[in-house]
C-alpha positions, 0 to 999 in steps of 0.5 A: 328785451331782457328779463321781460323789460325793454331796453327803452324802459331801462334807459329813457335817453334813446327815446329822445333821439328818434323824436329829435331826428323826426323833427329835424326831418320835418323842419328840413322838408319845410325849409326846402318847400319854402325856398324851392321854385318848384314848390312855390309855383302856382297851381297848374290851372294858374300856370296854364292861364299864364302860358296862354296869356304869354302866347297871346301877348304880341312879341313884336310892335307890328303884331301889336298894331295888327291886333289893336287895329283889328276892329277898325280894319274889319269895319273898313272891309265891310264898308268896302264890300258894301260899296261893291267897288269892283262890280262896275267901272263907275263904282271902281272910279269912286274907290280910286277917288278915296284911294287918292284922297288918303294917299295925297293926305299922306304925301307930306309924311312921306316926304318928311325929312325926319321919317326919311331918316328912318325909312330911306326910300320913303318918298318912292313908296307914296302912291298919290301920283299913281292914283292920280293918274288912274283918275285921269285914265278913268276920266275922273277929276282930281277931287278936292281935299276933304276936311279932317286930314292929319296935320303935322303929327309926331313921328311916332303917330306918323309912323302909325299912319304909314304902317296902315298905308304900307300894309294896304299894299299887301291887300292891293295884290288881291284887288288888282286881280279884281280890277283886271276883270274891269279891263284895268291894269298896273298901266291903266286905271289901276296903277296904285294897286301895282306891285311896288318896285322890289316886291310887295313882301320885301317892301312890307318886311323892310318897313316892319323890320325898321319899325320893330327895331326903333327905340320908342318910349311908352308915350311914343308907343301910344302915339303909334297906336293912335295913328294906326287906328286914326288911319283906318278911321280916316279911310273909312270917312273918305270912302263914305265921301267918295260914294256919298252922291253915287247913283244907285246904278253905279253900285251893286250892293253886296 
């Protein structure tokens, strides 16, 4: 202030500068906002949802197969429990019939050269002969084939079937303990449930590691999924076939 008059009133030019600087500051802030990845992130709630989806999304092919076969797997487990195969020897024998039928249908896949090129020890992994020997131990005839067996699937679909067959060896570790209560063992009557050469965990790990590393197209991934689902559904069919004419006295319903 000088003589009662402000410096700004005497010289209007300085008033322009603060306005211009304020405008530039706002413009600069808007520019940073538009290009900064931080400011352009979705709301926290949306980010949490995205993170949850990423966490739930399977990172491995074998994990995806486990997820998509959860429903048919659960359905099969319920069916097995309903037949109570480990309550009586006669009921167990019918369970072995289903196991033999399933393994014998996959015998061609286990001996397929194209699949052996992927998994070298594939023929030794098949349990059809062990299940057949178990049937003989139990004085059961070798059953006739059942219509509807898988025929000449593509490589990817075949791997889906084998994924289910190989995975069942892990569950067999618990089933053989039930079989032992019936005076059976991996040397008599429960050979197909026995410990594979090299161990269950090691054999399964080798199989899934190979499966997970295979380069597959989107179409082949879809065929792989279909094969795995079909395998569970097929065993359910064979299980029903094995128990179709079983007298009530053979089974103790769960």
